[in-house]
Backbone as JSON, one array per atom type, in Angstrom:
{
  "sequence": "MIFLIGPSGSGKDSLIDASRERLAAAGVEIARRVITRSAEAKGEAAHGVTPEQFETLRAQGAFAMHWRANGLDYGIAQQVDEWMAAGRAVLVNGSRAYLAEARQRYPDLLAVLVEVRPEVLRQRLLARGRENAEEIEQRLARSARLQAPPDPSVHVLDNSTTLEAAVAALFGLLRDEGVLPPE",
  "N": [[34.65, 32.8, 43.74], [31.77, 31.75, 42.69], [28.48, 32.35, 43.26], [25.65, 30.97, 43.12], [22.4, 31.87, 43.03], [18.67, 31.73, 43.85], [15.4, 31.09, 43.58], [13.84, 27.94, 44.66], [13.19, 25.76, 42.19], [13.91, 27.49, 40.22], [15.69, 26.54, 38.18], [18.31, 26.24, 38.71], [19.89, 23.91, 39.22], [19.62, 22.68, 36.8], [20.79, 24.36, 35.11], [23.38, 24.3, 36.03], [23.99, 21.58, 35.64], [23.69, 21.68, 32.71], [25.92, 23.15, 32.01], [28.17, 21.97, 33.06], [30.18, 20.4, 31.71], [31.29, 22.24, 30.19], [32.19, 24.22, 32.12], [34.12, 22.88, 33.59], [36.03, 22.09, 31.6], [36.84, 24.92, 31.55], [38.15, 25.12, 33.88], [36.76, 25.63, 36.08], [35.52, 24.65, 39.15], [32.81, 22.71, 40.44], [30.9, 22.95, 43.3], [29.78, 20.4, 45.28], [26.81, 19.88, 47.01], [25.97, 19.14, 50.45], [23.04, 17.77, 51.81], [20.43, 17.52, 53.72], [18.6, 15.3, 52.62], [17.31, 12.66, 51.15], [19.46, 10.64, 49.33], [18.39, 9.39, 46.96], [16.45, 11.28, 46.23], [14.75, 13.17, 43.79], [16.4, 15.48, 41.68], [19.11, 17.75, 42.31], [22.87, 16.35, 42.06], [23.37, 15.8, 44.74], [24.94, 15.11, 48.06], [23.35, 13.14, 50.22], [22.32, 13.2, 53.35], [21.64, 12.24, 56.8], [19.78, 14.23, 59.2], [21.03, 13.92, 61.69], [23.88, 12.97, 60.86], [24.48, 15.28, 59.45], [24.76, 17.36, 61.46], [26.85, 16.32, 62.82], [28.94, 16.53, 60.96], [29.01, 19.23, 60.43], [29.65, 19.96, 63.15], [32.19, 19.15, 63.42], [33.6, 20.83, 61.87], [33.33, 20.46, 58.88], [32.42, 21.95, 57.0], [32.5, 24.79, 54.73], [30.66, 26.66, 54.34], [27.18, 26.84, 55.6], [23.69, 26.44, 55.71], [20.25, 26.66, 56.46], [17.23, 25.88, 54.93], [14.05, 25.81, 53.47], [13.22, 23.77, 55.24], [15.41, 22.07, 55.23], [18.86, 21.16, 55.75], [21.72, 22.45, 54.53], [25.06, 22.13, 53.35], [28.42, 23.26, 52.2], [31.43, 21.8, 51.43], [34.53, 22.17, 52.92], [36.51, 21.92, 50.98], [36.13, 23.64, 49.05], [37.5, 25.8, 49.66], [40.25, 24.91, 49.45], [40.32, 24.56, 46.65], [39.89, 27.27, 45.76], [42.3, 28.41, 46.99], [44.06, 27.21, 45.36], [43.92, 28.73, 43.12], [41.57, 28.4, 41.5], [38.42, 28.96, 40.18], [35.26, 28.63, 41.66], [32.07, 27.2, 41.6], [29.17, 27.49, 43.37], [25.92, 26.25, 44.28], [23.99, 28.12, 45.88], [22.4, 30.06, 48.47], [19.74, 32.52, 48.78], [19.08, 33.7, 51.2], [21.47, 33.33, 52.5], [23.07, 34.75, 51.53], [24.41, 37.21, 52.51], [26.02, 36.35, 54.53], [27.69, 34.48, 53.25], [29.03, 36.46, 51.56], [30.44, 37.78, 53.61], [32.52, 36.0, 54.21], [33.41, 35.55, 51.76], [34.59, 38.06, 50.35], [35.03, 38.76, 47.69], [33.05, 37.54, 46.26], [31.03, 36.34, 43.41], [27.92, 37.11, 42.88], [25.0, 35.45, 41.49], [21.83, 35.74, 40.46], [19.32, 33.6, 39.7], [16.62, 34.0, 38.09], [13.07, 33.49, 37.4], [10.13, 33.8, 36.02], [7.05, 34.02, 38.03], [4.91, 32.34, 37.28], [6.12, 30.35, 35.64], [7.81, 29.37, 37.47], [5.97, 28.03, 39.28], [4.85, 26.15, 37.79], [7.13, 24.65, 37.28], [7.96, 23.65, 39.6], [5.77, 22.07, 40.27], [5.93, 20.12, 38.27], [8.41, 18.78, 38.77], [7.77, 17.17, 40.84], [8.9, 16.63, 43.46], [7.82, 17.86, 45.79], [4.99, 18.02, 47.89], [1.63, 19.73, 47.27], [1.15, 21.63, 49.5], [3.92, 22.03, 50.29], [5.07, 23.27, 48.0], [3.77, 25.46, 47.89], [4.62, 26.57, 50.28], [7.34, 26.86, 49.27], [6.96, 28.72, 47.18], [5.91, 30.92, 48.71], [8.12, 31.54, 50.28], [10.02, 32.3, 48.3], [8.68, 34.67, 47.34], [8.89, 36.16, 49.66], [11.7, 36.46, 49.82], [12.16, 38.13, 47.8], [13.96, 40.8, 46.78], [14.47, 44.33, 46.68], [16.17, 45.51, 43.77], [19.59, 44.9, 43.47], [22.62, 46.19, 42.96], [24.99, 44.54, 43.01], [24.29, 42.06, 42.56], [24.21, 39.91, 39.96], [21.63, 39.4, 37.57], [20.14, 36.59, 36.16], [17.95, 35.58, 33.66], [15.98, 32.75, 33.68], [13.61, 32.0, 32.47], [12.83, 31.35, 29.88], [14.44, 29.27, 27.59], [16.57, 26.69, 28.45], [18.97, 26.78, 27.05], [19.37, 29.43, 26.37], [19.81, 30.53, 28.9], [22.25, 29.32, 29.79], [24.04, 30.23, 27.84], [23.69, 32.95, 28.61], [24.94, 32.9, 31.27], [27.46, 32.04, 30.71], [28.35, 34.18, 29.14], [28.16, 36.29, 31.16], [30.15, 35.28, 32.98], [32.47, 35.56, 31.38], [32.4, 38.41, 30.98], [32.78, 39.11, 33.47], [35.46, 38.41, 33.97], [36.01, 35.83, 34.88], [36.01, 33.75, 33.01], [38.02, 33.45, 30.2], [37.91, 35.75, 27.4], [35.92, 34.78, 24.36]],
  "CA": [[33.5, 32.19, 44.12], [30.46, 32.17, 41.85], [27.4, 31.89, 44.18], [24.4, 30.95, 42.2], [21.07, 31.72, 44.05], [17.51, 31.67, 43.19], [14.26, 30.21, 44.21], [13.77, 26.53, 44.38], [12.65, 25.42, 40.97], [14.24, 28.46, 39.25], [16.47, 25.86, 37.26], [19.68, 26.27, 39.1], [20.59, 22.48, 39.19], [19.57, 22.21, 35.32], [21.84, 25.21, 34.63], [24.68, 23.76, 36.46], [24.3, 20.33, 34.83], [24.03, 21.84, 31.33], [27.1, 23.91, 31.91], [29.18, 21.23, 33.74], [31.44, 20.09, 31.08], [32.3, 23.63, 29.73], [32.73, 24.91, 33.11], [35.06, 22.13, 34.06], [36.99, 22.53, 30.74], [37.42, 26.09, 31.75], [38.94, 25.18, 35.02], [35.84, 25.88, 37.12], [35.12, 23.6, 40.02], [31.45, 22.91, 40.99], [30.88, 22.28, 44.53], [28.56, 19.36, 45.46], [26.28, 20.26, 48.31], [25.53, 18.15, 51.42], [21.68, 18.13, 52.11], [19.57, 16.46, 54.55], [17.46, 14.96, 51.88], [17.63, 11.23, 50.69], [20.25, 10.84, 48.1], [17.67, 9.02, 46.05], [15.39, 12.13, 45.92], [14.91, 13.75, 42.47], [16.99, 16.84, 41.75], [20.56, 17.62, 42.01], [23.48, 15.2, 42.51], [23.9, 16.3, 46.19], [25.38, 14.14, 48.97], [22.33, 13.05, 51.22], [22.74, 12.72, 54.71], [20.52, 12.5, 57.73], [20.13, 15.42, 60.12], [22.11, 13.73, 62.54], [25.12, 12.95, 60.15], [24.86, 16.8, 58.92], [25.03, 17.94, 62.5], [28.25, 15.87, 63.13], [29.82, 16.99, 59.97], [28.89, 20.57, 61.0], [30.28, 20.28, 64.5], [33.47, 18.84, 63.07], [34.01, 21.83, 61.05], [33.49, 19.87, 57.59], [31.72, 22.78, 56.03], [33.03, 26.16, 54.6], [29.32, 27.27, 54.59], [26.01, 26.09, 55.74], [22.43, 27.11, 55.94], [18.96, 25.87, 56.57], [16.15, 26.52, 54.07], [12.84, 24.89, 53.13], [13.18, 22.68, 56.11], [16.57, 21.01, 54.96], [20.18, 21.8, 55.95], [22.73, 22.7, 53.22], [26.39, 22.34, 53.57], [29.42, 23.28, 51.28], [32.56, 21.26, 52.06], [35.77, 22.95, 53.08], [37.18, 21.6, 49.77], [36.25, 24.87, 48.03], [38.57, 26.75, 49.94], [41.39, 24.57, 48.89], [40.17, 24.9, 45.14], [40.31, 28.68, 45.48], [43.68, 28.62, 47.28], [44.93, 26.72, 44.22], [43.58, 29.6, 42.07], [40.43, 27.86, 40.7], [37.13, 29.45, 40.41], [34.56, 27.57, 42.33], [30.53, 27.56, 41.43], [28.25, 27.08, 44.43], [24.52, 26.44, 44.39], [23.92, 28.8, 47.3], [20.98, 30.43, 49.03], [19.6, 33.94, 48.94], [18.88, 34.1, 52.55], [22.69, 33.11, 53.13], [24.14, 35.64, 50.64], [25.26, 38.22, 53.2], [27.04, 35.77, 55.35], [28.76, 34.28, 52.2], [29.83, 37.74, 51.48], [31.37, 38.05, 54.64], [33.4, 34.92, 54.16], [34.18, 35.51, 50.58], [34.28, 39.27, 49.84], [34.93, 39.06, 46.13], [32.17, 36.48, 45.67], [30.25, 36.94, 42.32], [26.56, 36.56, 43.28], [24.25, 35.41, 40.23], [20.63, 35.23, 40.77], [18.67, 32.96, 38.59], [15.09, 34.33, 38.15], [12.09, 32.99, 36.56], [8.43, 34.4, 36.12], [6.42, 33.26, 38.94], [3.89, 31.29, 36.61], [6.94, 29.5, 35.19], [8.25, 28.63, 38.81], [4.87, 26.98, 39.93], [4.85, 24.91, 36.75], [8.54, 23.72, 37.35], [7.74, 22.99, 40.98], [4.73, 21.06, 40.09], [6.53, 19.21, 37.2], [9.58, 18.05, 39.19], [7.32, 16.01, 41.7], [9.58, 16.54, 44.63], [7.2, 18.43, 46.88], [3.51, 18.14, 47.69], [1.1, 21.0, 47.13], [1.54, 22.47, 50.63], [5.31, 22.19, 50.44], [5.27, 24.08, 46.78], [3.11, 26.76, 48.26], [5.68, 27.21, 51.13], [8.45, 27.44, 48.61], [6.57, 29.97, 46.69], [5.97, 31.94, 49.7], [9.64, 31.98, 50.7], [10.54, 32.98, 47.19], [8.02, 35.98, 47.32], [9.57, 36.79, 50.94], [12.95, 36.74, 49.46], [12.25, 39.02, 46.62], [14.35, 41.99, 47.16], [14.74, 45.31, 45.77], [17.4, 45.26, 42.83], [20.99, 45.04, 44.35], [23.64, 46.2, 41.74], [26.26, 43.79, 43.12], [23.83, 40.79, 42.16], [23.86, 39.71, 38.48], [20.47, 38.58, 37.32], [20.11, 35.87, 34.87], [16.63, 35.1, 33.53], [15.86, 31.25, 33.07], [12.17, 31.79, 32.19], [12.7, 30.68, 28.58], [15.14, 28.03, 27.35], [17.83, 26.46, 29.15], [20.31, 27.01, 26.29], [19.56, 30.9, 26.5], [20.28, 30.69, 30.3], [23.56, 28.79, 29.66], [24.62, 31.37, 27.1], [23.71, 34.17, 29.44], [25.86, 32.52, 32.4], [29.02, 32.06, 30.16], [28.62, 35.63, 28.78], [28.3, 36.9, 32.49], [31.32, 34.86, 33.52], [33.45, 36.18, 30.57], [32.28, 39.74, 31.24], [33.3, 39.36, 35.05], [36.69, 37.9, 34.03], [36.16, 34.46, 35.47], [36.55, 32.87, 31.9], [38.74, 34.26, 29.06], [36.82, 35.92, 26.37], [35.98, 33.71, 23.32]],
  "C": [[32.27, 32.79, 43.44], [29.28, 31.53, 42.72], [26.16, 32.1, 43.46], [23.06, 30.78, 43.16], [19.75, 31.87, 43.06], [16.55, 30.82, 43.8], [14.3, 28.74, 43.77], [12.74, 26.44, 43.09], [12.9, 26.45, 39.74], [15.09, 27.81, 37.92], [17.87, 26.05, 37.55], [20.44, 24.91, 38.84], [20.55, 22.33, 37.57], [20.56, 23.2, 34.69], [23.11, 24.75, 34.93], [24.89, 22.45, 35.66], [24.48, 20.65, 33.39], [25.24, 22.45, 31.09], [28.29, 23.15, 32.48], [30.41, 20.99, 33.05], [32.14, 21.33, 30.52], [33.09, 24.15, 30.74], [34.12, 23.99, 33.54], [36.23, 22.26, 32.82], [37.8, 23.81, 30.81], [38.06, 26.13, 33.01], [38.1, 25.43, 36.23], [35.38, 24.65, 37.82], [33.61, 23.75, 40.39], [31.43, 22.15, 42.35], [29.6, 21.29, 44.69], [28.15, 19.62, 46.77], [25.84, 19.05, 49.14], [24.23, 18.53, 51.66], [21.25, 16.94, 52.77], [18.36, 16.08, 53.94], [18.04, 13.45, 51.37], [18.49, 11.45, 49.48], [19.49, 10.23, 46.93], [16.49, 10.07, 45.52], [15.83, 12.83, 44.61], [15.55, 15.16, 42.67], [18.48, 16.68, 41.54], [21.51, 16.47, 42.44], [24.21, 15.6, 43.89], [24.31, 15.0, 46.97], [24.19, 14.15, 49.97], [22.83, 12.38, 52.43], [21.56, 12.93, 55.7], [20.77, 13.73, 58.48], [21.12, 15.3, 61.09], [23.6, 13.73, 61.95], [25.58, 14.52, 59.93], [25.34, 17.41, 60.17], [26.44, 17.68, 62.89], [29.18, 16.37, 62.25], [29.98, 18.54, 60.27], [29.95, 20.85, 62.24], [31.87, 19.85, 64.23], [34.2, 19.74, 62.11], [34.33, 21.34, 59.48], [32.99, 21.02, 56.39], [32.39, 24.12, 55.86], [31.74, 27.07, 54.78], [28.27, 26.39, 54.92], [24.91, 26.77, 56.08], [21.27, 26.16, 56.16], [18.08, 26.75, 55.48], [15.15, 25.55, 53.61], [12.74, 23.62, 54.04], [14.39, 21.62, 55.88], [17.75, 22.0, 55.44], [21.07, 21.43, 54.67], [24.16, 22.82, 53.63], [27.41, 22.33, 52.24], [30.65, 22.97, 51.98], [33.66, 22.16, 51.98], [36.67, 22.89, 51.82], [37.23, 22.84, 49.0], [37.28, 25.81, 48.4], [40.11, 26.39, 49.4], [41.51, 24.74, 47.33], [40.61, 26.38, 44.9], [41.51, 29.14, 45.82], [44.55, 28.31, 46.17], [44.61, 27.74, 43.02], [42.39, 29.38, 41.16], [39.11, 28.69, 41.15], [36.22, 28.2, 40.8], [32.88, 28.3, 42.2], [29.98, 26.75, 42.58], [26.76, 27.26, 44.25], [24.08, 26.72, 45.79], [22.42, 29.15, 47.7], [20.81, 31.94, 49.13], [19.66, 34.28, 50.25], [20.3, 34.01, 53.2], [23.68, 33.97, 52.49], [25.02, 36.42, 51.48], [26.34, 37.49, 53.91], [28.22, 35.15, 54.35], [29.6, 35.27, 51.86], [30.89, 37.93, 52.4], [32.55, 37.24, 54.62], [34.22, 34.97, 52.85], [33.94, 36.88, 49.93], [34.16, 39.52, 48.46], [34.11, 37.93, 45.47], [31.18, 37.2, 44.5], [28.78, 36.23, 42.55], [25.63, 36.64, 41.72], [22.88, 34.85, 40.68], [19.77, 34.94, 39.61], [17.16, 33.13, 38.78], [14.4, 33.72, 37.3], [10.65, 33.53, 36.97], [7.72, 33.4, 37.08], [5.44, 32.04, 38.34], [4.82, 30.2, 36.29], [7.61, 28.74, 36.42], [7.26, 27.77, 39.47], [4.84, 25.93, 39.07], [6.12, 24.13, 37.0], [8.47, 23.09, 38.72], [6.85, 21.84, 40.85], [5.28, 19.74, 39.27], [7.6, 18.34, 37.83], [9.04, 17.0, 40.32], [7.92, 15.83, 42.82], [8.75, 16.81, 45.9], [5.71, 18.12, 46.81], [3.02, 19.46, 47.59], [1.32, 22.04, 48.12], [2.93, 22.93, 50.59], [5.57, 23.35, 49.17], [4.64, 25.42, 47.2], [4.17, 27.52, 49.23], [6.8, 27.69, 50.41], [8.19, 28.8, 47.86], [6.29, 31.15, 47.44], [7.24, 32.58, 50.14], [10.16, 32.72, 49.44], [9.84, 34.42, 47.1], [8.85, 36.93, 48.51], [10.99, 37.39, 50.42], [13.28, 37.61, 48.4], [12.8, 40.4, 47.23], [14.64, 42.93, 46.31], [16.15, 45.0, 44.83], [18.78, 45.69, 43.68], [21.86, 44.98, 43.06], [24.54, 45.2, 41.85], [25.67, 42.41, 42.79], [23.55, 40.83, 40.58], [22.59, 38.99, 38.31], [20.67, 37.96, 36.07], [18.7, 35.19, 34.8], [16.72, 33.72, 32.9], [14.34, 31.08, 32.91], [11.93, 31.24, 30.78], [13.6, 29.44, 28.5], [16.35, 27.92, 28.11], [19.06, 26.97, 28.33], [20.49, 28.6, 26.36], [20.23, 31.25, 27.93], [21.66, 30.24, 30.3], [24.36, 29.8, 29.0], [24.79, 32.45, 27.96], [24.86, 34.0, 30.58], [27.3, 32.52, 31.75], [29.42, 33.4, 29.65], [28.91, 36.37, 30.07], [29.81, 36.74, 32.94], [32.52, 35.37, 32.72], [33.51, 37.52, 30.89], [33.03, 39.93, 32.74], [34.84, 38.82, 34.95], [37.06, 36.65, 34.74], [36.63, 33.55, 34.24], [37.13, 33.99, 31.12], [37.56, 34.59, 27.99], [37.03, 34.88, 25.22], [36.6, 34.17, 22.09]]
}
């Protein structure tokens, strides 16, 4: 389990999208999140559901993991467990606040924190046009609250510069950690 975390706007979705073909070619599955946000909303290719639909899915045990962040509910389908049981690596767009729980469920989880300089984060949140000014400030405040002292078990990936540099760093990390074979 590769658990990709970082503040909203740090570029996790862009990093996943830019890496998707190479990850698939290497046998890495990418989990599609279920989110209580409209499927037409800008951003990741998530499965948008109503809060009521999400609660029904949660109650039915459809999720391997689920959490709430930024006023939305997020779920990862049980399918990830099937992929992992079949020996496949799985990349999940996760949550910093949920990391401890994810580690309890998946002790060998590889946590990768996508970081971005605060001024870059603000620019990206404004540019994507998904939130209003108040919501952006709330996301920035949450990001600051979740800024933790360095944890040696969390691998940091800087995405403050180019997407290409971040993709190269991700693949280097996955090779170093034995998720992908050496080049």
